[in-house]
BAGU-789438 format. One line per 10 residues: number of its first residue (from 0); their letters; for each residue x, y, z of N, C-alpha, C, CB. Coordinates in steps of 0.05 Angstrom, whole numbers. Atoms other than C-alpha are relative to their C-alpha. Glycine has a CB too. Example, Ala and Ser with C-alpha at 12.3 -4.5 7.8 and 13.67 -1.06 7.14 Angstrom:
residues 2
0) as) 18:-24:0:246:-90:156:18:24:0:-20:1:25  -16:-24:-1:273:-21:143:-15:22:14:9:9:-29
end
This chain:
residues 379
0) mhtddfgfgt) -12:-25:6:-642:943:-416:8:1:-29:25:6:18  -5:-2:28:-633:968:-487:25:16:-6:-24:13:-15  -24:-14:7:-571:993:-522:-3:30:-1:10:-9:-27  5:-29:2:-603:1062:-532:-4:13:27:-24:5:-18  3:-12:-26:-612:1070:-457:25:14:10:-8:-22:20  -25:-13:-8:-539:1093:-453:3:23:-19:24:-19:-1  4:-23:18:-542:1163:-479:20:23:3:-26:11:5  -19:-22:2:-478:1203:-482:4:9:-29:27:-8:12  -3:-7:28:-486:1208:-557:20:-17:-14:7:29:-3  -18:17:16:-444:1180:-612:29:5:5:-6:4:-29
10) qirkspyfda) -29:-6:-4:-379:1211:-587:12:-21:19:4:28:12  -10:22:-16:-373:1154:-536:-6:-26:-15:-13:0:29  4:23:18:-362:1091:-577:-9:-25:16:25:-6:-15  8:26:-11:-393:1023:-563:17:-22:-12:-30:-5:-4  -17:22:10:-352:960:-569:-17:-20:-16:14:-15:23  15:20:15:-371:902:-615:-14:-20:19:19:-16:-17  12:18:-19:-391:865:-551:-21:14:17:21:-12:18  17:-16:-18:-435:920:-522:-28:-13:4:-3:28:-12  27:12:-2:-503:888:-538:1:-26:15:-12:-4:-28  -3:26:-14:-478:820:-514:3:5:30:24:-15:-11
20) tlrwgakafs) -3:-5:-29:-456:849:-447:-26:8:13:22:21:5  26:-7:-11:-525:880:-438:-17:-25:4:-14:20:-18  16:25:-2:-558:813:-452:9:-17:24:2:-16:-26  -11:17:-22:-512:780:-401:0:14:27:28:-9:-7  5:-11:-26:-530:829:-346:17:24:8:4:-20:19  -16:-24:-7:-483:890:-350:-20:21:10:16:10:-24  18:-20:-13:-514:942:-303:10:28:-1:-5:-9:28  -12:-27:-1:-466:1000:-307:25:0:-18:6:10:29  -23:-3:17:-411:1027:-352:16:25:9:-8:2:-30  -15:-25:-2:-354:1076:-346:13:5:-28:22:-2:22
30) vynhmyiprc) -11:-8:26:-315:1110:-402:31:-2:2:-9:29:-8  -29:5:1:-243:1091:-421:8:1:-29:7:-28:13  -8:-4:28:-207:1113:-484:-24:6:-18:14:-25:-10  23:-10:16:-272:1147:-507:-20:-22:-7:10:13:-25  18:22:4:-310:1081:-503:-13:-9:26:15:-24:-13  13:12:-23:-360:1048:-457:15:-26:8:-29:-6:-6  -10:26:-11:-332:992:-412:-18:-9:22:30:3:10  18:10:-21:-377:948:-370:15:0:27:-10:-29:-6  -13:-1:-26:-363:959:-296:-16:-14:22:3:29:8  15:13:-21:-417:919:-261:-18:-22:-13:-18:20:15
40) fdspeqnfwn) 19:21:5:-450:851:-270:-11:-9:27:14:-24:-16  6:5:-28:-451:821:-200:13:22:17:11:-28:9  -14:-19:-17:-423:858:-140:30:-3:-6:-6:-6:30  -30:2:3:-348:874:-143:12:-24:15:13:26:9  -11:23:-15:-336:821:-90:-6:-26:-14:-12:0:29  7:25:15:-374:767:-129:17:-2:-25:-29:-1:-6  -17:0:24:-337:787:-192:28:-9:6:0:28:-13  -27:8:-9:-271:779:-154:1:-30:5:7:16:26  -1:29:-6:-289:710:-129:-4:-17:-25:-22:-7:20  2:14:26:-312:689:-199:27:-1:-14:-21:15:-18
50) lvndailcdv) -26:-1:13:-244:711:-225:20:-18:13:11:29:1  -22:15:-13:-200:678:-172:-7:-30:4:6:12:27  7:28:-4:-240:613:-166:-6:-14:-26:-25:-2:18  8:13:25:-265:600:-237:11:16:-24:-31:-1:-1  -9:-16:23:-262:648:-297:-21:21:-6:6:-18:-24  18:-21:9:-292:712:-323:8:9:-28:0:25:19  -5:-11:26:-299:741:-393:-7:29:1:-18:-15:-22  3:-29:-3:-289:816:-397:2:13:-28:22:12:19  -2:-17:23:-303:865:-453:21:22:5:-28:12:-8  -21:-20:-3:-238:904:-457:8:12:-27:25:-11:14
60) averqvevtg) -5:-12:26:-246:931:-527:11:29:3:-25:0:-17  -11:-27:-5:-228:998:-495:30:0:-1:-9:10:28  -29:2:3:-156:973:-497:6:3:-30:12:-27:11  -3:-5:28:-148:1006:-565:28:-6:-9:-7:29:-7  -26:6:12:-91:986:-611:10:23:-16:-1:-26:-16  -15:-18:19:-41:1033:-643:18:-18:-16:16:23:16  -15:18:17:-13:995:-702:21:16:-14:-19:-14:-20  -23:-12:13:56:1012:-728:11:-20:-20:22:9:20  -11:17:21:78:983:-795:18:17:-17:-23:-13:-17  -18:-14:18:128:1001:-849:29:-9:4:-3:29:3
70) pdaarfvqml) -28:8:-1:202:991:-863:15:8:25:15:11:-24  -14:-10:-24:223:1032:-802:-16:-5:26:6:29:-3  18:4:-23:170:1005:-754:15:-7:25:-21:-22:-6  -14:8:-24:219:972:-706:16:23:12:19:-23:-6  -15:-23:-10:262:1035:-701:-19:20:13:16:14:-23  19:-20:-11:201:1079:-690:-12:-10:27:-23:5:-20  11:11:-25:171:1033:-636:21:2:22:-8:-29:-4  -21:-3:-20:238:1033:-600:3:29:9:27:-9:-10  -1:-28:-7:238:1109:-602:-21:8:20:-2:17:-26  22:-7:-18:172:1110:-565:2:-12:28:-25:-10:-12
80) ttrdlskmav) 0:14:-26:189:1063:-508:27:-1:14:-11:-28:-4  -24:-1:-17:239:1062:-451:14:-27:2:-7:10:28  -10:27:-3:250:987:-455:16:-9:-24:-23:-20:6  -16:10:22:303:953:-497:-15:-22:-15:28:-11:11  15:19:16:267:918:-553:17:-15:-20:-22:14:-15  -18:11:20:328:894:-592:-2:-30:-2:29:8:6  2:29:1:316:821:-574:-29:-9:1:15:-12:24  28:8:1:240:822:-579:-6:-15:-25:-18:25:2  5:17:23:220:765:-624:-28:4:-11:3:-29:9  26:1:12:162:761:-672:-17:-20:16:1:-8:-31
90) gqckyvlltn) 17:18:-16:104:731:-632:2:6:30:7:-28:-5  -4:-7:-29:127:762:-566:-15:25:7:30:3:6  12:-24:-12:92:812:-521:18:11:22:-29:-7:11  -15:-12:-23:124:860:-472:-17:23:12:27:11:-10  11:-22:-14:98:907:-419:20:23:-2:-6:-7:31  -19:-22:6:128:975:-438:-12:26:11:5:2:-30  7:-27:-8:127:1048:-417:5:19:-22:16:8:26  -3:-22:19:117:1108:-462:3:25:17:-23:1:-20  -5:-24:-15:146:1173:-435:3:24:-19:25:-3:18  -5:-24:15:149:1245:-458:28:10:4:-21:22:7
100) aeggllndpi) -28:-10:-1:211:1288:-464:10:6:28:3:25:-17  -7:-5:-28:209:1303:-389:1:-25:17:-20:20:12  0:25:-15:205:1230:-370:-26:-7:12:21:0:20  27:5:-11:131:1234:-352:-13:-23:-15:-17:25:-2  12:24:11:91:1171:-363:-25:8:-16:-8:-20:22  23:-5:18:42:1175:-422:-19:-24:-1:9:8:-27  16:24:3:18:1103:-423:17:-24:8:-11:-4:-29  -15:25:-6:38:1033:-400:-14:-23:-14:1:-5:31  14:20:16:13:988:-456:15:-27:0:-4:9:-28  -13:24:9:27:917:-476:7:3:-29:-19:-26:4
110) llrlaenhfw) -9:-1:28:68:916:-540:0:-28:-11:28:13:-2  1:26:14:55:858:-588:15:3:-26:-30:-9:-5  -14:0:26:101:841:-646:-12:-22:-17:31:-4:5  13:19:17:60:808:-700:17:-10:-23:-26:12:-11  -18:7:22:114:809:-754:24:17:3:-14:3:-28  -25:-15:-2:183:838:-766:-5:30:2:18:-7:-23  6:-28:0:154:906:-781:-30:5:4:9:13:-27  29:-3:-6:84:900:-751:-4:-2:30:-17:-22:-15  2:-2:-30:70:922:-679:-28:11:7:22:17:12  23:-12:-13:9:936:-636:8:10:28:-24:-19:2
120) fsladsdill) 1:-8:-27:9:979:-574:-28:-3:10:10:30:3  27:5:-12:-50:954:-532:-2:18:24:-4:-30:7  -3:-24:-16:-65:1017:-494:-15:-1:27:-10:23:-15  15:-10:-24:-83:1040:-424:-15:26:-9:19:6:24  19:-21:6:-128:1102:-420:14:27:-6:-19:3:23  -9:-27:9:-94:1158:-460:4:-1:-30:26:8:14  2:-3:29:-91:1183:-532:27:-3:-14:-12:26:-8  -26:5:12:-27:1151:-558:-1:0:-30:11:-26:11  2:-2:29:-52:1147:-630:9:27:-10:-29:-7:-9  -7:-27:9:-46:1222:-636:29:6:6:-18:21:14
130) waqglavhsg) -28:-4:-7:21:1224:-600:18:-14:-21:6:-12:28  -16:15:19:50:1170:-646:-1:12:-28:-8:-29:-1  2:-12:27:24:1202:-710:14:26:-1:-30:3:-7  -14:-25:0:51:1269:-689:30:-4:0:-8:16:25  -29:5:0:120:1241:-674:10:-10:-27:7:-21:22  -9:11:25:122:1205:-740:4:22:-21:-21:-20:-10  -1:-20:21:112:1269:-780:28:10:-5:-18:24:7  -27:-11:2:182:1296:-766:22:-20:7:2:25:17  -20:20:-9:217:1231:-749:19:-8:-22:-14:-25:10  -17:9:22:245:1219:-818:-2:-30:-5:28:8:4
140) ldvtivepdv) 3:29:2:222:1146:-811:-24:-7:-17:-2:-13:27  21:10:18:179:1107:-861:-18:-19:16:12:-14:-25  19:16:-16:121:1084:-818:-29:8:-6:5:3:30  28:-6:1:46:1080:-821:-13:-6:27:-14:-17:-23  11:2:-27:7:1090:-757:-31:3:-1:12:21:20  29:0:1:-68:1073:-752:-11:-13:24:-10:-13:-26  15:16:-19:-120:1047:-704:-15:-22:-16:-20:17:17  13:21:15:-139:979:-733:-27:-8:12:19:-24:-2  25:11:-10:-206:944:-727:6:-25:17:-19:-8:-24  -8:21:-18:-184:904:-667:-13:6:27:32:-2:3
150) splqlqgpks) 15:-3:-25:-224:892:-603:6:-23:19:-30:3:-5  -7:23:-17:-196:850:-546:-22:-7:21:25:7:15  14:11:-23:-232:807:-495:21:-11:19:-21:-21:-9  -17:13:-20:-201:782:-431:-15:-25:11:8:19:23  10:24:-13:-213:710:-409:20:-6:22:-2:-24:-21  -19:1:-22:-182:707:-340:-10:-17:23:5:29:11  8:17:-23:-181:660:-280:12:-27:-3:-30:-1:2  -13:26:0:-155:591:-261:-11:-20:-20:-1:-12:27  12:19:19:-203:555:-308:1:11:-29:-29:-6:8  -1:-11:27:-188:600:-368:15:-18:-19:13:27:1
160) gmimqalfge) -15:18:18:-138:549:-395:-18:-23:-10:24:-11:15  18:21:8:-191:494:-396:-20:10:-21:-14:-12:24  19:-12:20:-239:540:-433:14:4:-26:-12:26:11  -15:-4:25:-185:558:-483:5:-26:-15:27:14:6  -3:26:13:-172:484:-496:-26:-9:-13:10:-21:21  26:7:12:-246:473:-508:-5:16:-26:-23:6:20  4:-17:24:-244:530:-559:20:-7:-22:2:29:7  -22:1:20:-177:519:-593:16:-26:-1:18:23:5  -15:25:-1:-152:450:-574:23:1:19:11:-7:-28  -21:1:-21:-97:427:-527:25:16:-7:8:-29:4
170) eimdlryywl) -25:-13:7:-41:459:-567:1:30:8:4:-2:-30  0:-29:-9:-63:529:-543:15:3:26:-29:10:2  -14:-2:-25:-32:512:-476:30:0:-3:-9:-23:18  -29:-3:5:36:512:-509:8:30:-1:8:-13:-26  -5:-29:2:29:588:-513:12:9:27:-27:15:-6  -15:-8:-24:79:617:-464:-10:28:10:30:1:-5  7:-26:-12:67:676:-416:14:22:-16:9:1:30  -9:-23:16:73:741:-456:9:-7:-28:22:15:15  -3:6:28:71:708:-524:-27:0:-13:15:-27:-4  25:-1:14:18:711:-578:-1:-20:-23:-5:28:-12
180) reveldgipl) 3:19:22:-10:667:-633:-24:10:-17:-5:-29:10  22:-6:19:-53:680:-695:-17:-25:-4:11:11:-27  18:23:2:-114:635:-696:-26:8:-13:-5:-13:28  27:-4:8:-184:627:-723:-19:-16:17:-4:-6:-30  21:14:-14:-248:606:-688:-25:2:-16:-3:10:30  24:0:17:-306:586:-732:2:21:-22:-25:5:16  -5:-19:21:-275:629:-786:4:29:9:-23:-1:-19  -4:-27:-11:-267:689:-740:30:5:4:-15:4:28  -29:-5:-3:-197:720:-745:7:12:27:9:19:-23  -8:-8:-27:-162:728:-678:30:0:3:-13:-19:20
190) ivsrtgwsse) -26:3:-12:-97:740:-643:-5:-7:29:18:26:-2  3:8:-28:-92:704:-576:27:4:14:-9:-30:3  -25:-4:-15:-40:724:-523:-4:-10:29:9:30:0  0:8:-28:-22:698:-454:6:25:17:21:-22:6  -3:-25:-15:-32:766:-421:-27:7:13:9:23:-19  25:-9:-12:-85:803:-381:4:18:24:-17:-24:7  -1:-20:-22:-100:857:-330:-14:-11:24:-12:27:-9  13:12:-23:-116:811:-272:19:-13:20:-19:-21:-10  -19:14:-17:-53:780:-242:-7:-30:5:2:13:27  7:28:0:-87:712:-253:8:-13:-26:-30:-4:6
200) lgfeiylrds) -2:13:25:-77:659:-305:-20:11:-20:-3:-31:3  20:-12:18:-109:688:-367:10:3:-29:-9:25:10  -5:-4:28:-112:702:-441:-15:25:-9:-9:-25:-16  14:-21:14:-130:761:-484:-5:-9:-29:16:27:0  9:10:26:-169:747:-548:-6:25:-17:-25:-19:2  2:-24:16:-161:802:-600:-16:-6:-26:28:12:-7  17:3:24:-219:803:-650:10:19:-22:-29:5:7  -11:-16:22:-195:828:-718:-21:8:-21:22:-15:-14  22:-9:18:-264:842:-749:-24:4:18:-6:-22:-23  21:-6:-20:-316:877:-706:-27:-11:-7:-2:30:3
210) aygdqlweri) 26:11:8:-373:847:-746:-6:-26:15:-1:-5:-30  4:26:-14:-362:782:-707:-2:3:30:23:-18:-7  -1:-4:-28:-366:813:-638:-20:-16:15:-4:29:7  22:14:-14:-433:784:-617:5:-30:-1:-27:7:-12  -4:29:4:-417:715:-646:23:-10:17:6:-6:-29  -23:8:-16:-349:712:-611:-7:-1:30:23:19:-5  8:-1:-28:-377:732:-543:-16:-25:7:-15:25:7  18:23:-6:-432:679:-546:15:-27:-2:-24:1:-19  -15:25:4:-384:625:-571:17:-6:24:17:2:-26  -18:4:-23:-336:636:-513:-17:-7:25:17:25:5
220) meagapfglq) 17:6:-23:-392:638:-461:-12:-28:-1:-23:21:2  10:27:3:-421:574:-489:21:-21:7:-10:-5:-29  -21:19:-6:-354:538:-486:8:0:30:25:6:-17  -8:-3:-28:-342:564:-415:-21:-9:20:6:28:5  21:7:-18:-409:544:-386:6:-24:18:-26:-5:-15  -6:23:-17:-386:475:-362:22:6:22:9:-23:-16  -22:-7:-18:-328:509:-326:-7:23:19:25:7:-15  9:-22:-17:-369:562:-290:7:28:-9:11:-4:27  -7:-27:10:-350:620:-335:-23:19:4:7:-2:-30  19:-22:-4:-385:685:-317:8:25:-15:-3:6:31
230) pghtssirri) -7:-27:11:-389:752:-352:11:17:23:-25:14:-13  -12:-16:-22:-347:801:-313:12:25:-10:21:-16:14  -13:-25:6:-307:864:-311:27:0:14:-17:25:9  -26:-1:-12:-235:881:-295:-3:6:30:18:21:-14  4:-1:-29:-228:872:-219:19:19:13:3:-28:12  -16:-19:-15:-203:932:-180:13:-14:24:-16:24:9  -11:14:-23:-194:886:-120:25:-16:-8:-22:-19:12  -22:17:7:-149:837:-156:23:16:-12:-9:-21:-21  -23:-14:12:-108:888:-194:14:16:22:-10:19:-22  -14:-13:-23:-94:927:-129:16:-20:16:-20:16:17
240) eggmlsyhad) -15:22:-13:-75:862:-95:26:-6:-15:-18:-26:1  -23:6:16:-27:851:-152:18:24:-6:-8:-11:-26  -16:-24:3:0:922:-150:1:10:-29:28:-6:9  1:-8:28:-21:935:-222:-10:29:-2:-19:-18:-16  6:-28:3:-24:1008:-245:-27:4:-14:22:14:-14  22:-10:16:-87:1043:-268:7:29:-7:-27:-1:16  -8:-27:9:-68:1103:-311:-22:20:6:6:-1:-30  17:-23:-10:-99:1169:-288:-5:-3:30:-26:1:-15  3:3:-29:-104:1139:-218:28:-1:13:-16:-26:7  -26:4:-13:-36:1112:-198:23:13:-14:6:-30:2
250) adistnpfel) -21:-13:16:4:1148:-252:-13:18:-20:18:-21:-14  9:-18:21:-3:1205:-301:24:13:-12:-19:22:12  -21:-12:16:38:1251:-345:22:13:18:-11:21:-18  -20:-12:-18:73:1281:-283:14:-21:17:-14:20:18  -12:22:-15:94:1212:-256:22:-12:-17:-21:-21:8  -21:14:15:160:1181:-276:4:-29:9:27:16:3  -2:28:-6:178:1107:-278:15:-6:26:13:-14:-22  -16:5:-24:228:1112:-221:-17:3:26:25:18:2  18:-4:-23:174:1138:-173:-17:-25:4:-17:24:-4  18:23:-1:134:1075:-190:15:-26:5:-15:-2:-26
260) gldrlvnldm) -16:24:-4:192:1027:-178:2:-17:-25:-12:-17:21  -1:15:25:193:1008:-252:27:4:-14:-23:10:-18  -27:-4:11:268:1018:-261:7:-21:-20:20:0:23  -8:22:18:273:950:-295:-10:4:-29:-12:-26:11  11:-5:27:232:977:-354:12:24:-13:-30:4:2  -14:-23:11:279:1036:-366:29:-7:-5:-2:25:20  -27:10:8:341:1014:-404:16:23:-11:-2:-23:-21  -15:-24:8:384:1076:-404:27:-6:-12:4:18:25  -26:7:9:447:1038:-422:0:-11:-29:13:-20:18  0:10:28:423:1014:-490:8:22:-19:-28:-11:-7
270) eadfigkaal) -10:-19:20:451:1046:-552:-23:16:-12:14:-15:-23  22:-14:13:383:1064:-582:-10:23:18:-23:-19:-5  12:-24:-14:353:1132:-564:-30:-4:2:8:26:-15  29:-1:-2:282:1141:-540:-9:26:12:-11:-24:16  11:-26:-11:238:1200:-521:0:-1:30:-28:6:-12  -2:-2:-30:253:1220:-449:25:-12:11:-23:-14:11  -24:13:-10:320:1184:-445:18:18:16:16:-12:-23  -18:-19:-15:361:1245:-424:-13:8:26:6:24:-18  13:-8:-25:309:1267:-373:0:-23:20:-29:8:-6  1:23:-19:303:1197:-343:28:-6:11:-11:-25:-15
280) arirdqgvhr) -27:3:-10:379:1193:-338:5:20:23:21:4:-22  -3:-20:-21:378:1258:-298:-15:-8:25:-10:27:-10  16:7:-23:322:1233:-253:13:-24:15:-29:-8:-10  -14:22:-13:359:1168:-241:24:9:17:10:-21:-21  -25:-9:-14:423:1205:-221:-7:18:24:17:15:-20  7:-19:-21:388:1258:-179:-17:-13:22:-14:24:-11  18:13:-19:339:1211:-145:-28:13:-1:11:2:28  28:-10:1:264:1219:-137:-8:12:27:-19:-23:-7  10:-13:-24:225:1261:-87:-24:-15:12:-8:29:-7  23:16:-10:167:1213:-80:1:-28:-11:-27:14:-7
290) kqvglvldgd) -2:28:6:154:1139:-85:-27:-14:4:22:-14:16  25:16:-4:96:1091:-94:4:-21:21:-9:-13:-27  -1:20:-22:82:1047:-33:-27:-14:2:8:14:27  25:13:-7:30:999:-9:-8:8:28:3:-31:-1  11:-7:-26:-15:1014:50:-21:-21:8:-13:28:-1  22:14:-12:-59:973:96:-14:19:18:9:-26:15  15:-20:-15:-114:1017:124:-15:-14:23:-20:14:-18  16:10:-23:-145:1007:193:-29:3:-6:9:15:25  29:-5:0:-219:1004:205:-17:-21:-14:-5:27:-12  19:18:13:-281:971:177:5:-1:-30:-28:9:6
300) plkgpnttfw) -3:2:29:-282:946:105:-10:24:-15:-13:-26:-10  9:-22:17:-286:1001:54:-24:-9:-16:23:9:-19  25:7:14:-353:1003:19:3:3:-30:-22:18:9  -5:-3:29:-322:1016:-49:27:13:-4:-22:16:-14  -26:-13:5:-260:1046:-82:-1:29:6:9:-5:-29  -1:-29:-3:-237:1116:-68:-6:13:-27:28:9:10  6:-15:25:-264:1166:-120:14:27:0:-30:3:-2  -18:-23:0:-217:1222:-99:27:-9:12:-12:24:17  -26:7:-11:-144:1223:-79:0:8:30:23:15:-15  1:-6:-28:-143:1217:-3:27:10:10:-9:-25:16
310) pikqagqtig) -25:-10:-11:-90:1259:33:12:-19:20:-3:28:12  -15:16:-19:-37:1222:73:16:20:18:19:-21:-13  -14:-17:-18:-9:1256:135:17:-15:20:-20:18:16  -17:11:-20:47:1243:183:10:23:17:24:-16:-12  -7:-22:-18:60:1286:245:-13:26:-9:30:3:1  15:-24:7:7:1334:219:7:11:-28:4:21:20  -8:-10:26:42:1345:152:-10:-19:-22:31:3:-2  8:16:23:14:1322:85:25:-10:-15:-19:17:-19  -24:12:12:64:1274:55:-6:-15:-26:14:-19:20  7:14:25:26:1244:-3:-30:-4:-3:14:-27:-1
320) kvtsaiyspr) 28:5:6:-39:1215:-29:-5:-29:-5:-9:17:-24  10:26:8:-77:1150:-35:-10:2:-28:-21:-11:20  9:-1:28:-86:1135:-109:-21:-21:-5:23:-4:-18  20:21:4:-125:1069:-107:-3:-16:26:9:-20:-23  6:14:-25:-159:1038:-46:-24:-18:-3:-5:20:24  22:20:2:-204:977:-38:1:-19:23:2:-15:-27  0:22:-20:-225:924:11:4:-27:-15:-27:-1:16  -5:27:12:-197:855:-6:-13:-21:18:31:-6:-3  13:21:-17:-244:800:19:18:-24:4:-26:-9:-13  -18:22:-4:-189:748:9:20:6:22:15:-6:-26
330) ldrnialamv) -20:-7:-20:-138:785:52:-14:11:25:18:21:-11  15:-12:-22:-193:814:97:13:25:10:-4:-20:23  -14:-25:-7:-157:881:95:-9:21:-20:30:-4:0  1:-23:18:-166:950:66:28:5:-11:-12:25:14  -26:-3:12:-108:956:17:0:24:-19:9:-25:-15  -1:-23:17:-84:1015:-23:28:4:-13:-7:26:16  -25:-10:12:-31:1041:-71:1:30:5:1:-6:-31  -2:-28:-8:-4:1109:-52:26:12:-10:-2:3:30  -25:-14:7:48:1161:-72:7:18:24:-3:17:-26  -8:-15:-24:87:1190:-13:28:11:-4:-1:-17:25
340) svdcahiggr) -27:-11:0:149:1232:-1:20:-22:6:2:23:21  -20:21:-2:210:1189:-8:12:-1:29:22:3:-20  -10:-1:-28:233:1211:62:-18:-14:19:4:29:9  19:13:-18:171:1179:91:-8:-28:-9:-25:18:2  7:26:12:169:1116:49:13:-24:13:6:0:-30  -13:21:-14:192:1069:103:-20:-22:7:13:11:26  18:22:-5:160:1000:107:-4:-3:30:11:-26:-12  6:2:-29:125:993:174:-8:26:12:22:-12:15  7:-27:-11:115:1068:182:-30:3:2:11:21:-18  28:-6:-4:49:1094:207:-8:27:-10:-7:-3:31
350) veietrtgst) 10:-25:11:8:1148:174:-30:3:6:5:2:-31  28:-5:-3:-61:1180:177:-12:6:-28:-6:24:20  13:-4:26:-109:1178:117:-26:15:5:-5:-27:-14  25:-15:-1:-164:1229:106:-19:-12:-21:5:31:-5  18:13:18:-218:1185:76:-26:16:-3:-7:-29:9  26:-15:4:-288:1206:53:-17:-1:26:-15:-12:-23  16:2:-24:-315:1184:121:15:9:25:-10:-28:4  -16:-10:-23:-260:1213:166:28:-11:-1:-14:-9:25  -29:7:-1:-189:1200:188:3:-29:10:14:19:19  -6:27:-9:-161:1130:196:30:-5:-2:-15:-21:-17
360) gatlvekpfy) -29:6:0:-92:1101:210:6:-20:-22:9:-11:27  -8:19:20:-52:1060:160:30:-6:4:-5:12:-28  -28:9:-2:14:1022:156:11:-3:-28:2:-26:16  -13:4:25:63:1025:98:11:-29:-2:24:20:-3  -8:28:3:76:955:70:12:-4:-28:-25:-19:4  -10:7:26:111:921:12:-24:-5:-20:18:-26:1  19:7:20:73:914:-53:14:-17:-21:-13:26:-13  28:5:-1:44:875:-87:-9:-14:25:-9:-16:-24  11:11:-25:-2:849:-32:-4:-30:-2:-26:14:6  6:28:4:-13:780:-62:15:-11:-24:-31:-5:-3
370) dprkrlaaa) -15:14:21:28:731:-105:21:19:-13:-20:-9:-22  -19:-20:10:87:779:-112:17:-9:-24:19:8:22  -16:10:23:123:734:-163:-16:-6:-25:15:-25:8  18:5:23:63:730:-210:-1:-29:-8:9:17:-23  0:28:6:64:655:-205:-27:-9:-12:6:-17:25  26:8:10:-11:650:-217:-3:8:-30:-22:14:16  3:-10:27:-9:692:-281:18:-16:-19:6:30:-2  -20:13:17:52:655:-308:-3:-30:1:28:8:8  3:29:-4:27:585:-289:-3:-14:-27:-24:-6:18
end
């Protein structure tokens, strides 16, 4: 398959790893942050087993960075996020939420602090660059906001640490969960962090010069060969098992953090102000009308993820929707994330789901479905 076989025109960007992923067997792509992202090498089930048993390398250059620098960078970044950043150290990463004035979720990125006044928001799928630049215009703060030439890869799975040691030496394993380090590999400038969208042990490798994309991909695959490293893609099975959000599926601009059970990421008692603070205080005090829950669906294994929001009914009344559903071969269950009326969000409750193939029963359960304390990722 040739790079020109993908023909949406130049408005959909290709990552620095695009040609390499084709050579290594990428069969299909979707679009995320206006870029192609590989979505198929092996079957989703084989990709899952590669991830949880060995390691996979994923092109996630679609996780675009919004870079904030300048004398007021720390104040501006705090204004954007609901989480208290006052004790965030240089070299630290944090999972943060960005909300609008109504408390609606705009993005749930990883925030990286590279220097005292140098931050990256590593984005989920929405246009935060424009949001941040617009807010800066009338903020009265001295900041510069750009999209830098940065393209991340994810190296994820139980053997990812051994591969990282082969690449960078034993000292890379001193890197703590949700911390970053500036490194070079064969002269290639990188930031490495102990993060990833997999709920497994893993690292993200941020390339800081797209000209090296092909070289970096091949270098990592070569180092990983003795450990069974496979090219892969972000695993819907594993992220749903881990209860990880997918923006536009499990949350959008009309969803607030309290509905998602992310109260811990909303620090309303801190002195600093942030966009949406007053609205979120009202929502906290008044309570929410709906809530995210886990579901286990009856019936035969699903043949793939849901591509529409499946209605959820109880006693004939629609009470919510399934946002992400998949069959987990490890759990041997159909599992799903769903948003339901708070009055019906009782663990153990039974509901009916209108799937693409008909109606099926389901049980409300706690989430996440696997490794609830994130012990694997933090190992």
